[in-house]
LOMAR-457796 format. One line per field, with one value per residue (C-alpha): chain; x, y, z. Coordinates in Angstrom, 2 decimals. Example, Ala and Ser with C-alpha at 12.3 -4.5 7.8 and 13.67 -1.06 7.14 Angstrom:
% LOMAR-457796
nuza (A / A)
px (12.30 / 13.67)
py (-4.50 / -1.06)
pz (7.80 / 7.14)
% end
This chain:
% LOMAR-457796
nuza (A / A / A / A / A / A / A / A / A / A / A / A / A / A / A / A / A / A / A / A / A / A / A / A / A / A / A / A / A / A / A / A / A / A / A / A / A / A / A / A / A / A / A / A / A / A / A / A / A / A / A / A / A / A / A / A / A / A / A / A / A / A / A / A / A / A / A / A / A / A / A / A / A / A / A / A / A / A / A / A / A / A / A / A / A / A / A / A / A / A / A / A / A / A / A / A / A / A / A / A / A / A / A / A / A / A / A / A / A / A / A / A / A / A / A / A / A / A / A / A / A / A / A / A / A / A / A / A / A / A / A / A / A / A / A / A / A / A / A / A / A / A / A / A / A / A / A / A / A / A / A / A / A / A / A / A / A / A / A / A / A / A / A / A / A / A / A / A / A / A / A / A / A / A / A / A / A / A / A / A / A / A / A / A / A / A / A / A / A / A / A / A / A / A / A / A / A / A / A / A / A / A / A / A / A / A / A / A / A / A / A / A / A / A / A / A / A / A / A / A / A / A / A / A / A / A / A / A / A / A / A / A / A / A / A / A / A / A / A / A / A / A / A / A / A / A / A / A / A / A / A / A / A / A / A / A / A / A / A / A / A / A / A / A / A / A / A / A / A / A / A / A / A / A / A / A / A / A / A / A / A / A / A / A / A / A / A / A / A / A / A / A / A / A / A / A / A / A / A / A / A / A / A / A / A / A / A / A / A / A / A / A / A / A / A / A / A / A / A / A / A / A / A / A / A / A / A / A / A / A / A / A / A / A / A / A / A / A / A / A / A / A / A / A / A / A / A / A / A / A)
px (172.37 / 171.35 / 174.77 / 174.15 / 170.62 / 171.97 / 174.63 / 171.86 / 170.91 / 174.20 / 177.60 / 180.45 / 183.41 / 187.24 / 190.01 / 193.45 / 194.19 / 197.49 / 200.47 / 199.65 / 196.35 / 193.58 / 191.05 / 187.99 / 186.20 / 182.22 / 181.47 / 179.70 / 180.98 / 184.93 / 187.08 / 184.73 / 187.40 / 191.25 / 192.34 / 195.19 / 195.16 / 195.26 / 193.38 / 193.44 / 192.60 / 191.33 / 193.39 / 191.32 / 187.96 / 189.55 / 187.35 / 187.96 / 188.03 / 188.75 / 189.57 / 191.44 / 191.96 / 190.87 / 193.28 / 196.04 / 196.05 / 196.43 / 199.81 / 202.34 / 199.54 / 197.72 / 197.47 / 199.20 / 195.54 / 194.94 / 197.03 / 197.53 / 198.31 / 198.41 / 196.33 / 198.70 / 202.04 / 204.38 / 200.67 / 199.41 / 197.08 / 199.58 / 195.69 / 193.16 / 190.18 / 191.48 / 191.89 / 188.60 / 187.36 / 188.92 / 187.38 / 184.06 / 183.79 / 184.84 / 182.32 / 179.56 / 180.89 / 180.11 / 177.16 / 175.80 / 175.72 / 173.94 / 170.17 / 170.63 / 172.85 / 172.28 / 173.24 / 176.28 / 178.63 / 181.45 / 184.59 / 188.03 / 191.19 / 194.40 / 197.09 / 200.79 / 202.72 / 203.83 / 201.77 / 201.07 / 198.05 / 197.45 / 197.67 / 195.15 / 192.73 / 192.86 / 192.39 / 189.50 / 187.84 / 188.48 / 186.66 / 183.62 / 183.52 / 182.62 / 180.50 / 181.62 / 179.09 / 182.25 / 185.58 / 188.47 / 191.95 / 194.00 / 198.04 / 198.52 / 201.09 / 198.30 / 195.74 / 197.71 / 198.85 / 195.29 / 194.87 / 197.54 / 196.38 / 199.23 / 198.45 / 199.21 / 196.76 / 198.89 / 202.14 / 204.57 / 206.72 / 205.38 / 207.33 / 205.70 / 207.64 / 204.41 / 206.50 / 203.77 / 204.12 / 205.27 / 206.51 / 207.55 / 206.72 / 208.70 / 206.84 / 207.34 / 203.73 / 202.52 / 199.66 / 197.74 / 200.15 / 203.26 / 206.34 / 209.08 / 208.51 / 210.42 / 208.90 / 211.31 / 210.33 / 212.32 / 209.17 / 207.86 / 207.90 / 211.58 / 212.79 / 210.90 / 212.27 / 215.99 / 215.47 / 214.76 / 218.28 / 220.19 / 218.51 / 219.16 / 222.70 / 223.91 / 222.05 / 221.41 / 217.44 / 214.89 / 211.64 / 209.11 / 207.68 / 204.73 / 207.42 / 209.87 / 207.32 / 206.76 / 210.63 / 210.36 / 207.10 / 208.74 / 212.34 / 213.31 / 214.65 / 216.47 / 219.19 / 219.93 / 217.69 / 220.97 / 219.38 / 219.84 / 216.00 / 216.17 / 214.04 / 213.32 / 212.79 / 211.88 / 212.35 / 214.20 / 217.69 / 219.17 / 221.68 / 219.40 / 216.40 / 214.87 / 213.65 / 216.00 / 215.49 / 217.71 / 218.02 / 218.14 / 218.97 / 217.75 / 221.27 / 220.98 / 217.47 / 219.32 / 221.85 / 219.77 / 217.88 / 220.28 / 220.72 / 217.36 / 217.38 / 220.75 / 218.44 / 215.23 / 217.61 / 219.58 / 216.41 / 215.24 / 217.91 / 217.91 / 214.05 / 215.76 / 218.29 / 215.67 / 213.28 / 213.45 / 214.96 / 211.98 / 210.17 / 213.84 / 213.45 / 209.81 / 210.62 / 213.82 / 211.72 / 208.41 / 210.22 / 209.57 / 206.25 / 206.17 / 203.30 / 202.27 / 202.14 / 206.14 / 206.86 / 206.10 / 209.60 / 211.48 / 213.90 / 212.95 / 212.16 / 215.90 / 217.70 / 216.75 / 216.80 / 220.26 / 220.71 / 219.13 / 219.51 / 216.29 / 213.10 / 210.92 / 208.48 / 205.87 / 202.19 / 199.47 / 198.27 / 200.68 / 198.82 / 195.44 / 196.63 / 195.82 / 191.98 / 191.82 / 192.60 / 190.53 / 187.61 / 188.30 / 188.18 / 185.11 / 183.61 / 184.27 / 185.09 / 183.96 / 186.54 / 189.43 / 188.87 / 192.50 / 193.95 / 192.41 / 193.86 / 190.37 / 189.61 / 188.21 / 184.82 / 184.64 / 185.36 / 182.14 / 181.05 / 182.69)
py (248.47 / 245.24 / 243.74 / 245.59 / 244.28 / 240.94 / 240.91 / 240.91 / 237.99 / 235.94 / 235.97 / 237.68 / 235.62 / 236.01 / 233.38 / 233.06 / 230.36 / 228.84 / 226.16 / 224.61 / 226.16 / 227.60 / 230.29 / 231.25 / 234.61 / 235.63 / 238.53 / 239.52 / 236.40 / 236.16 / 233.10 / 230.01 / 227.91 / 227.27 / 224.01 / 222.45 / 222.67 / 219.11 / 216.74 / 212.97 / 210.64 / 207.14 / 206.77 / 203.89 / 205.28 / 209.22 / 210.36 / 212.62 / 210.68 / 213.31 / 217.33 / 219.55 / 218.08 / 214.76 / 214.61 / 215.75 / 212.94 / 210.87 / 211.85 / 209.16 / 206.60 / 205.63 / 202.36 / 202.84 / 203.67 / 206.89 / 209.90 / 212.26 / 215.90 / 219.65 / 220.84 / 224.26 / 224.41 / 227.86 / 229.09 / 228.90 / 226.23 / 222.86 / 220.63 / 222.58 / 219.88 / 219.23 / 223.01 / 223.37 / 220.15 / 221.82 / 225.20 / 224.14 / 221.61 / 224.28 / 227.41 / 224.69 / 224.10 / 228.02 / 227.47 / 224.86 / 227.27 / 229.87 / 231.32 / 230.75 / 227.88 / 228.69 / 232.12 / 232.62 / 234.70 / 237.34 / 236.43 / 237.96 / 235.38 / 236.54 / 235.48 / 235.96 / 238.84 / 238.12 / 235.47 / 234.47 / 236.19 / 232.46 / 231.84 / 234.37 / 232.96 / 229.46 / 230.92 / 233.21 / 230.15 / 227.31 / 229.71 / 230.95 / 227.21 / 226.13 / 228.76 / 232.50 / 235.41 / 237.96 / 236.79 / 239.56 / 238.91 / 241.04 / 240.16 / 238.46 / 241.14 / 244.12 / 241.86 / 240.85 / 244.86 / 245.73 / 242.89 / 244.24 / 248.52 / 249.45 / 252.61 / 251.50 / 254.32 / 256.81 / 258.11 / 256.25 / 252.94 / 249.62 / 246.85 / 243.38 / 240.15 / 237.44 / 233.98 / 231.28 / 227.70 / 227.14 / 231.03 / 234.44 / 237.78 / 240.48 / 244.02 / 247.85 / 249.31 / 253.00 / 254.33 / 251.24 / 249.53 / 247.16 / 249.61 / 246.83 / 242.95 / 240.09 / 236.34 / 233.59 / 229.86 / 229.12 / 229.18 / 226.84 / 223.64 / 224.61 / 225.06 / 221.65 / 219.42 / 221.39 / 219.14 / 215.96 / 216.05 / 217.23 / 214.75 / 212.45 / 213.08 / 213.81 / 211.29 / 208.79 / 208.67 / 209.40 / 211.13 / 212.03 / 215.54 / 215.62 / 214.90 / 217.62 / 220.22 / 219.12 / 219.19 / 222.88 / 224.02 / 222.63 / 223.21 / 225.55 / 228.61 / 231.20 / 232.59 / 231.11 / 231.94 / 230.55 / 226.97 / 223.88 / 222.58 / 218.97 / 216.56 / 213.34 / 212.19 / 208.71 / 207.28 / 204.78 / 204.14 / 204.04 / 202.21 / 198.72 / 200.06 / 199.71 / 201.93 / 204.78 / 206.74 / 210.16 / 213.01 / 216.55 / 219.40 / 222.98 / 223.82 / 221.13 / 222.90 / 225.97 / 224.83 / 222.76 / 226.17 / 228.56 / 228.60 / 229.35 / 231.77 / 233.67 / 233.88 / 235.29 / 237.93 / 238.47 / 239.20 / 241.34 / 243.15 / 243.23 / 244.54 / 247.37 / 248.67 / 248.74 / 250.59 / 255.03 / 256.69 / 258.69 / 255.39 / 253.62 / 256.37 / 255.64 / 251.67 / 252.76 / 254.32 / 252.25 / 248.88 / 245.77 / 243.83 / 239.66 / 238.00 / 234.45 / 231.18 / 231.00 / 233.89 / 232.14 / 230.33 / 231.70 / 234.16 / 234.96 / 238.83 / 239.26 / 237.14 / 239.79 / 243.24 / 242.00 / 241.02 / 244.60 / 247.11 / 248.21 / 247.51 / 244.14 / 243.53 / 240.60 / 241.07 / 240.30 / 236.81 / 236.62 / 233.87 / 234.99 / 238.23 / 237.87 / 236.50 / 239.53 / 241.48 / 240.13 / 240.51 / 244.58 / 244.87 / 242.98 / 245.05 / 248.63 / 247.02 / 250.52 / 252.43 / 249.14 / 248.69 / 250.17 / 247.72 / 244.77 / 243.18 / 243.60 / 240.82 / 242.22 / 240.18 / 241.44 / 245.45 / 246.71 / 245.56 / 247.65)
pz (77.28 / 76.31 / 77.86 / 80.78 / 81.05 / 79.98 / 82.87 / 85.51 / 84.38 / 83.89 / 85.98 / 84.96 / 85.61 / 85.51 / 84.82 / 85.95 / 83.38 / 84.55 / 84.07 / 87.30 / 88.76 / 87.39 / 89.64 / 88.08 / 90.01 / 89.98 / 90.38 / 93.49 / 95.43 / 95.15 / 94.16 / 94.19 / 92.24 / 93.17 / 91.34 / 89.75 / 85.66 / 85.33 / 83.71 / 83.80 / 80.29 / 79.56 / 76.25 / 75.63 / 75.27 / 74.86 / 78.07 / 81.08 / 84.21 / 86.53 / 86.01 / 89.04 / 92.78 / 91.27 / 88.73 / 90.44 / 92.82 / 90.12 / 89.02 / 88.74 / 90.20 / 87.53 / 85.27 / 81.58 / 80.10 / 82.14 / 81.96 / 84.02 / 81.87 / 81.97 / 78.93 / 79.63 / 78.51 / 79.80 / 80.38 / 76.82 / 75.42 / 73.93 / 73.78 / 72.68 / 73.10 / 76.83 / 77.85 / 76.71 / 78.58 / 81.59 / 81.63 / 80.90 / 83.95 / 85.92 / 84.48 / 84.53 / 88.54 / 88.77 / 87.01 / 89.26 / 92.30 / 90.79 / 90.45 / 85.96 / 85.20 / 81.82 / 81.47 / 79.14 / 81.38 / 80.14 / 81.25 / 81.27 / 81.44 / 81.92 / 79.69 / 80.09 / 78.21 / 74.85 / 73.81 / 70.45 / 67.99 / 67.41 / 71.57 / 72.07 / 69.44 / 71.27 / 74.42 / 73.14 / 71.22 / 74.07 / 76.89 / 74.00 / 73.20 / 77.63 / 77.72 / 77.54 / 76.60 / 75.76 / 75.64 / 76.80 / 77.52 / 79.63 / 80.15 / 83.37 / 85.14 / 84.48 / 85.72 / 88.86 / 89.54 / 89.31 / 91.77 / 94.20 / 93.68 / 92.32 / 90.26 / 86.75 / 85.38 / 86.18 / 84.64 / 87.36 / 86.80 / 88.31 / 88.46 / 88.63 / 88.58 / 88.04 / 88.66 / 87.96 / 87.25 / 83.54 / 82.96 / 84.73 / 83.48 / 84.33 / 83.13 / 83.53 / 83.29 / 83.16 / 81.70 / 81.56 / 79.32 / 79.38 / 78.40 / 78.81 / 79.39 / 79.59 / 79.53 / 81.10 / 81.41 / 85.03 / 87.14 / 89.12 / 87.32 / 86.31 / 90.04 / 91.02 / 87.58 / 89.06 / 92.20 / 90.49 / 88.51 / 91.45 / 93.64 / 89.90 / 90.23 / 93.58 / 95.52 / 92.35 / 93.11 / 90.94 / 92.60 / 90.84 / 89.89 / 92.97 / 95.55 / 94.14 / 94.47 / 98.06 / 98.75 / 97.65 / 99.41 / 103.03 / 103.06 / 99.49 / 99.59 / 98.18 / 100.76 / 104.09 / 107.34 / 109.11 / 110.24 / 108.78 / 107.51 / 106.55 / 104.90 / 104.47 / 100.89 / 99.41 / 95.87 / 93.62 / 93.81 / 90.41 / 90.84 / 92.46 / 91.26 / 94.90 / 96.81 / 98.82 / 101.13 / 101.82 / 103.80 / 101.77 / 103.39 / 102.02 / 100.81 / 98.75 / 97.26 / 96.94 / 95.07 / 92.79 / 92.06 / 92.26 / 88.46 / 88.11 / 90.06 / 88.44 / 85.32 / 86.89 / 88.61 / 85.03 / 83.36 / 85.85 / 85.18 / 81.65 / 82.15 / 83.95 / 81.72 / 78.94 / 81.24 / 80.28 / 83.48 / 84.24 / 85.45 / 86.44 / 89.45 / 90.57 / 90.68 / 92.88 / 94.77 / 95.33 / 94.51 / 92.29 / 93.77 / 93.30 / 92.41 / 91.75 / 93.23 / 92.36 / 94.72 / 97.87 / 97.75 / 101.23 / 101.17 / 97.29 / 98.07 / 99.73 / 97.05 / 94.21 / 96.92 / 97.31 / 93.63 / 92.46 / 94.92 / 95.52 / 97.21 / 96.52 / 98.25 / 98.11 / 97.66 / 99.85 / 98.50 / 95.40 / 94.59 / 93.61 / 92.67 / 88.91 / 88.94 / 91.78 / 89.11 / 86.71 / 89.04 / 89.75 / 85.82 / 85.65 / 88.44 / 85.89 / 82.28 / 80.95 / 82.91 / 82.56 / 79.33 / 77.87 / 79.77 / 77.61 / 74.75 / 73.04 / 70.48 / 67.31 / 67.68 / 71.35 / 69.91 / 69.01 / 72.73 / 75.21)
% end
């Protein structure tokens, strides 16, 4: 009863704490923050210079003593103190808009499937130190499935492929739990690195991470559209050290990312091979659902469909599926408590 009364004076928050992007949902208001998971640090003073959008603008453009870093790697915390600063910044921004900014919130956080107990504890502690009153964890593909309204609590097999910035989760869900899962490092950041490596090897051109991501978004695709799409790219000539400009095609990008896409396809097949036959039948009928920012790569559903020989669907607004799922959990925490990874210190509160 106390929790329900206290909840009237606080603002329950859902967080998709991603390697590339952090999204925050506030109960009753929807998604209020969608910013890069980037923090700029002054190495001389140890002070945080900027977080989120402002920090991302600094990537590759800062003096030597200022570094723009990502405090999460492959979806898990690599720098605890910086992650805590980032979460605290976002939560304070949320509370600035609220009537009672001092109220400590209940928080549901999405984490990759298969993270260790130590990694889970790091996430929970960081959120608590940043102002969370009660912290509950949910595996990101489960939250995404809830966010796109899949019937995961029924005895029906649902397959979700969640392609984030640092990792991809491939899971089969039934009766509110994960039946089979795989976590793969072939995700958005890996594709960016593939493009950087290809430009270096084929064009002797050194590209920055932001430039590679811009190329991926502008002309990247998993299958050919039948049109020759080109983009002019600028970087540093590795032979002369001088600025250089080259034209890269969508075919070049497909060649660059083909190995990573092949790894994703093989892992999806492995998960399918381990799935009980009854659930495979459901998945063949209902199809595979793609979520996450990496799922926005052009032609990815068609690529996986040709590999798997079953329907593959891109979820509506795949980038926000996980945080929308945390929002739905917050709205009905009692009936959805079984989908949570319940920390011991929260178990009595559910």
